[in-house]
C-alpha positions as CSV (number, residue, x, y, z in Angstrom):
1,M,70.4,38.3,84.8
2,G,73.2,36.0,83.5
3,E,75.5,37.4,80.6
4,G,76.0,33.9,78.8
5,K,75.8,33.6,75.3
6,G,74.2,31.5,73.0
7,R,74.3,30.5,69.2
8,I,71.1,31.7,67.2
9,T,70.4,31.4,63.4
10,T,68.0,34.0,63.7
11,I,65.4,36.4,65.7
12,Q,62.3,36.6,63.8
13,R,60.0,39.9,65.3
14,M,56.5,40.2,64.5
15,S,55.7,36.5,64.2
16,I,52.2,35.3,64.4
17,H,52.6,31.4,64.1
18,D,54.8,30.6,67.4
19,G,52.4,31.1,69.8
20,P,49.4,33.7,71.1
21,G,49.5,37.1,70.0
22,I,52.6,39.2,68.4
23,R,56.0,37.3,69.3
24,T,59.8,37.5,69.2
25,T,60.8,34.2,68.3
26,I,64.4,33.2,69.1
27,F,65.4,30.3,66.9
28,M,68.7,28.4,68.3
29,K,71.0,26.8,66.5
30,G,71.8,22.9,67.3
31,C,69.4,20.0,67.3
32,N,69.9,16.4,68.7
33,M,67.3,15.2,66.4
34,R,67.3,14.6,62.5
35,C,63.8,14.7,61.2
36,K,63.7,13.1,57.7
37,W,61.0,16.1,56.6
38,C,62.6,18.8,59.1
39,H,62.1,22.3,57.1
40,N,64.7,23.9,59.1
41,P,67.9,21.7,58.5
42,E,69.9,24.9,59.1
43,T,69.6,24.2,62.4
44,W,71.0,21.0,62.8
45,A,74.8,21.7,63.7
46,V,75.4,23.7,66.4
47,G,78.6,25.5,64.7
48,N,78.5,28.5,61.5
49,Q,77.4,27.0,58.4
50,L,77.8,28.7,54.7
51,E,74.8,28.3,52.7
52,F,74.6,28.8,48.9
53,V,72.2,30.6,47.1
54,K,72.4,29.7,43.8
55,D,69.8,31.7,42.3
56,N,71.3,34.5,43.6
57,C,75.4,33.9,42.3
58,I,76.5,36.3,39.5
59,K,79.5,34.7,39.0
60,C,81.8,37.3,40.0
61,W,84.4,34.9,41.6
62,Q,85.6,37.2,44.4
63,C,84.7,34.7,47.1
64,I,87.0,32.3,45.6
65,D,89.8,34.5,46.5
66,A,88.9,35.9,49.7
67,C,88.8,32.4,51.2
68,P,92.0,31.7,54.0
69,K,91.1,27.5,53.6
70,D,90.9,27.4,50.0
71,A,87.3,25.4,50.3
72,L,86.0,27.5,47.4
73,G,86.6,26.8,43.5
74,N,84.9,27.3,39.6
75,E,83.7,24.0,38.8
76,N,81.9,24.4,35.3
77,N,80.9,28.1,36.0
78,V,79.5,27.5,39.1
79,L,80.7,27.8,42.7
80,N,81.7,24.7,44.7
81,I,82.4,24.5,48.3
82,D,84.5,21.9,49.7
83,R,82.4,21.7,52.7
84,D,85.1,19.4,54.9
85,K,87.5,22.5,54.6
86,C,85.0,25.4,54.9
87,D,84.7,26.6,58.4
88,G,82.0,29.2,58.6
89,C,84.7,32.2,59.5
90,G,82.7,34.4,57.1
91,A,85.6,35.9,54.8
92,C,83.5,35.2,51.6
93,Q,80.3,36.2,52.8
94,K,82.2,40.2,52.9
95,E,82.9,39.7,49.5
96,C,79.7,38.5,47.9
97,Y,77.8,41.5,47.0
98,S,74.4,39.5,45.8
99,N,73.8,37.8,48.9
100,A,74.8,33.9,47.5
101,L,76.5,33.4,50.6
102,V,75.2,33.4,54.0
103,I,76.7,32.3,57.0
104,V,74.2,30.6,59.3
105,G,74.8,31.1,62.8
106,E,75.4,33.9,65.1
107,E,76.7,34.0,68.9
108,I,74.4,36.7,70.9
109,S,74.4,37.4,74.6
110,V,71.4,38.1,76.6
111,S,71.6,41.5,76.8
112,D,72.1,41.8,72.7
113,A,69.1,39.3,72.5
114,M,67.0,41.4,74.6
115,E,68.0,44.9,73.6
116,K,65.6,43.6,70.1
117,I,63.3,41.7,72.0
118,L,62.2,45.3,74.2
119,Q,61.9,46.9,70.8
120,D,58.0,45.1,70.8
121,K,57.6,45.1,73.9
122,I,53.9,47.5,72.8
123,Y,53.3,44.7,70.5
124,Y,53.2,42.2,73.3
125,K,51.2,44.1,75.5
126,V,48.4,45.2,73.3
127,S,48.6,41.2,71.7
128,D,48.8,39.5,74.4
129,G,51.5,38.2,72.9
130,G,55.5,38.0,74.1
131,V,58.7,35.8,73.2
132,T,59.0,32.0,71.8
133,I,62.1,30.4,72.2
134,S,62.5,27.7,69.6
135,G,65.2,25.9,67.7
136,G,66.6,23.3,67.0
137,E,66.4,22.4,70.3
138,P,66.9,25.0,72.9
139,L,67.4,23.2,75.5
140,L,70.8,22.4,74.4
141,Q,71.4,25.6,74.8
142,S,69.8,25.5,78.7
143,A,71.9,28.2,80.8
144,F,71.2,30.4,77.7
145,V,68.0,30.0,77.6
146,K,67.2,30.1,81.6
147,D,69.2,33.5,81.3
148,L,67.4,34.4,78.6
149,L,64.2,33.4,79.9
150,Q,64.6,35.0,83.2
151,A,65.2,38.3,82.1
152,C,61.9,38.3,79.7
153,R,60.7,37.3,83.2
154,N,61.9,40.3,84.8
155,E,60.4,42.7,82.1
156,D,57.0,40.5,82.7
157,I,57.1,39.2,79.1
158,H,55.1,36.7,78.4
159,T,57.2,33.6,77.3
160,C,57.3,30.1,75.6
161,M,59.2,27.4,75.1
162,E,59.3,25.4,71.7
163,S,60.9,21.6,72.6
164,N,61.1,18.2,71.2
165,F,61.7,17.3,74.6
166,A,64.3,14.6,74.2
167,V,66.4,16.1,76.5
168,N,67.1,15.1,80.3
169,W,64.6,16.3,82.9
170,K,67.1,18.7,84.7
171,S,67.2,20.7,81.9
172,I,63.6,21.1,81.5
173,E,63.0,21.6,85.5
174,E,65.3,24.4,85.7
175,V,63.5,26.4,83.0
176,L,60.3,25.6,84.0
177,P,60.1,28.8,87.1
178,F,60.1,30.9,83.8
179,V,58.1,29.2,81.3
180,D,54.4,30.3,80.8
181,L,53.7,28.0,77.9
182,W,55.1,24.8,76.5
183,R,55.2,23.6,72.4
184,V,56.1,20.0,72.1
185,D,55.7,17.9,68.9
186,L,55.0,14.2,69.2
187,K,55.9,13.2,66.2
188,L,55.1,9.2,66.3
189,A,53.5,7.2,68.8
190,D,55.9,4.3,68.5
191,D,59.2,4.4,70.2
192,Q,61.4,2.0,66.8
193,E,59.2,4.4,64.0
194,H,60.0,7.2,66.3
195,K,64.1,6.6,66.0
196,E,64.1,5.4,62.6
197,W,62.3,8.7,61.5
198,T,63.9,11.2,63.7
199,G,66.8,9.4,65.0
200,I,65.8,9.2,68.6
201,P,63.6,7.0,70.4
202,N,60.4,8.7,72.3
203,K,60.6,7.2,75.2
204,N,62.4,10.0,76.6
205,I,60.2,12.4,75.2
206,L,56.5,10.7,76.8
207,Q,58.5,10.9,80.4
208,N,59.1,14.0,80.8
209,L,55.5,15.0,79.2
210,D,54.2,13.1,82.1
211,R,56.3,15.2,84.5
212,L,55.3,18.1,83.1
213,S,51.4,17.4,83.5
214,K,51.9,17.4,87.3
215,Y,52.4,21.3,87.0
216,N,50.3,24.2,86.3
217,I,51.8,24.8,83.2
218,P,49.7,24.9,79.7
219,V,51.0,22.6,76.8
220,V,50.4,23.0,73.3
221,I,51.0,19.4,71.7
222,S,51.1,19.3,67.9
223,T,51.7,16.3,65.5
224,P,53.5,17.0,61.9
225,V,51.7,14.7,59.6
226,I,54.0,13.8,56.8
227,P,52.9,11.1,54.1
228,G,53.9,7.5,54.7
229,V,55.0,7.9,58.0
230,N,51.8,9.2,60.5
231,D,49.5,9.7,57.9
232,N,46.9,7.1,59.4
233,E,43.9,6.6,62.1
234,K,46.0,3.9,63.7
235,E,48.8,6.6,64.8
236,I,46.9,9.4,64.8
237,K,44.4,7.4,67.6
238,K,47.4,6.5,69.5
239,I,48.8,9.8,69.9
240,C,45.3,10.8,70.9
241,G,45.1,8.4,73.5
242,Y,48.7,9.6,75.0
243,I,47.4,13.1,75.2
244,K,44.4,12.4,76.6
245,K,45.9,11.7,80.2
246,W,48.1,14.9,80.2
247,K,45.6,17.2,82.1
248,N,48.0,20.2,81.3
249,V,47.1,20.0,77.4
250,E,46.0,23.4,76.3
251,A,45.1,22.3,72.3
252,F,46.4,19.3,70.3
253,N,47.1,20.4,66.3
254,L,47.8,18.5,63.5
255,L,50.3,20.2,61.2
256,P,50.0,19.5,57.4
257,F,53.4,18.3,55.7
258,H,55.1,21.0,53.4
259,S,58.4,20.9,51.5
260,L,59.0,24.8,51.8
261,G,62.5,23.9,53.7
262,F,63.6,21.2,51.0
263,S,65.8,23.6,49.0
264,K,67.4,24.7,52.3
265,F,69.6,21.1,52.2
266,E,71.0,21.7,48.9
267,S,72.1,24.9,49.5
268,L,73.5,24.0,53.0
269,G,75.5,21.3,50.7
270,M,73.3,18.5,53.0
271,K,71.4,15.3,51.5
272,N,67.6,15.7,51.2
273,P,66.4,12.1,52.7
274,M,62.8,12.7,51.6
275,P,61.8,12.3,47.9
276,Q,61.8,15.6,46.4
277,D,57.6,14.9,45.1
278,I,56.5,14.4,48.3
279,S,53.3,15.7,48.9
280,L,49.6,15.7,51.7
281,D,46.5,15.0,49.8
282,N,44.3,17.9,51.2
283,D,41.0,15.4,51.9
284,H,43.0,12.9,53.2
285,F,44.4,15.5,55.8
286,K,40.7,16.4,56.3
287,K,39.6,12.9,57.2
288,L,42.7,13.0,59.7
289,K,41.2,15.8,61.4
290,L,37.9,14.4,61.8
291,I,39.6,11.3,63.4
292,Q,41.6,14.1,65.8
293,A,38.1,15.7,66.6
294,D,36.4,12.2,67.4
295,C,39.3,11.9,70.0
296,G,38.1,15.0,72.1
297,F,40.3,17.2,70.2
């Protein structure tokens, strides 16, 4: 087993939404997409980030004195963070007893990750669960991910990989022997529309899914339904048309849009690229589900 290190945001135990059974999900830090509707913007940057949960702040200002970069200040009785100066060192977090300041990002070794994963091995066994590696885009840290997947395989733990597939095929190919299930988003069918809304064209994603279809490894495809972006019959039918040709697709899911992660943009000092009042009509979503069913999914 390799002893490389990876950077994560969190390890979530007892997860039931990231693959079959009860799972432990490792969220890797760093992403090569910039989906405008993203609900995990804390995974975009590779390095540590300082998150400010304003409602937790008790205005003791101990953090200001603790910052070695002079990045924090009191502006109109509200904590102000100079994001250009902040390097995520965590000195302020140590002085914040109300948990208003949180460092997002942690370097972890394969053995450290496995120590946490193995705590729930009995739950994986009784529920047909396992470990899911998510992100961000996990394959941006492919060496660490490969070592971690191999360690899980050595313990006979089911493995699931969540990826946007907008990576070079070699990164995917290297981990193929250690992945039992893939979960891949196909957000938009049109190449230019995909680039406009995610920052990356989808040509490489489709090519990688074509290549994966030649292997006997199941894949679950999901499409997040975003109002004003892909919530129309033409787009859903076009996505279904792509998916139908891949024989290894185990399921195709439409995921209703939610704005639960929008508050994270402000707490991380990031600009939210989507309107605050955006919402998906439930009846309209049901109609799209019927179109999905008519396509055979």
